C-alpha positions in Angstrom: 113.2 78.2 52.2 113.0 80.0 55.5 115.1 82.9 54.2 112.8 83.3 51.2 109.7 83.2 53.5 111.2 85.9 55.8 112.1 88.0 52.8 108.6 87.8 51.4 107.1 88.6 54.8 109.5 91.6 55.1 108.3 92.9 51.7 104.7 92.5 52.8 105.4 94.5 56.1 107.1 97.3 54.1 104.3 97.4 51.6 101.7 97.7 54.4 103.8 100.4 56.2 103.7 102.5 53.0 99.9 102.2 52.7 98.3 105.5 53.9 95.1 103.7 54.8 96.6 101.3 57.3 95.1 101.6 60.8 97.2 100.3 63.7 97.7 100.7 67.4 96.5 97.3 68.5 99.7 95.9 70.0 101.2 92.6 69.0 98.5 91.4 66.6 100.8 92.0 63.7 103.3 89.4 62.6 106.9 90.6 63.0 109.7 90.3 60.4 113.3 89.9 61.7 115.6 92.4 60.0 118.8 94.3 60.5 118.2 97.9 59.2 120.4 100.8 60.1 118.3 103.7 61.3 118.1 106.8 63.5 115.6 107.6 66.2 114.7 111.2 67.1 112.9 112.7 70.0 112.8 116.5 70.1 116.4 117.6 69.6 117.8 114.2 70.6 119.0 111.9 67.8 120.9 108.6 67.9 121.8 105.8 65.5 120.2 102.5 66.1 119.4 99.1 64.4 115.9 98.0 63.7 115.9 94.3 64.7 112.3 93.4 63.9 109.5 95.2 62.2 105.8 94.9 61.9 102.9 97.1 60.8 102.3 98.0 64.4 105.9 98.6 65.6 109.5 97.6 65.9 112.3 96.7 68.2 115.4 98.9 68.0 118.8 98.3 69.6 122.1 100.0 70.2 120.5 103.2 71.4 122.5 105.1 74.0 120.0 104.4 76.7 118.4 107.9 76.6 114.9 106.8 75.5 112.0 106.6 78.1 108.7 104.9 78.0 106.0 107.2 76.6 108.2 109.4 74.5 107.1 110.1 71.0 109.8 109.4 68.4 110.5 109.3 64.7 112.4 106.4 63.3 114.2 107.1 60.0 115.2 104.1 57.9 117.2 105.5 55.0 117.6 102.1 53.2 113.8 101.9 52.9 113.3 105.6 52.5 110.9 105.6 55.5 110.2 107.9 58.4 107.8 106.4 61.0 106.2 108.1 64.0 105.9 106.1 67.1 105.9 105.8 70.9 108.4 104.1 73.2 106.5 101.2 74.8 109.4 99.5 76.7 113.1 100.0 77.3 115.6 97.4 78.4 119.2 98.7 78.5 120.0 99.9 75.0 117.0 98.2 73.4 113.5 99.6 73.0 110.1 98.6 71.7 108.1 101.1 69.6 104.5 101.2 68.7 103.8 103.1 65.4 101.2 105.9 65.2 99.9 105.2 61.7 96.1 105.8 62.2 94.5 108.1 59.7 
């Protein structure tokens, strides 16, 4: 039952991220969905592979970066499996993990 609830929540998160009318930027008010999605994160000419560990309409947690990200950097997270490219900002960094806030306001 828990797996199906998580799966349904993940589908809802992905649907909302694809909605061009979604306005976010309000921190952690959005429910997070645990996931394990292979992705890349880009900042200017810097690119590295990473794993999206959790995802919400407002942001995500990535891990397995190479430690090159800094708070305040604007980044693009590409998630090929979901055919998504999301703009965001690095909000925190702990070792090889980072928290991102998406810039989805229209």
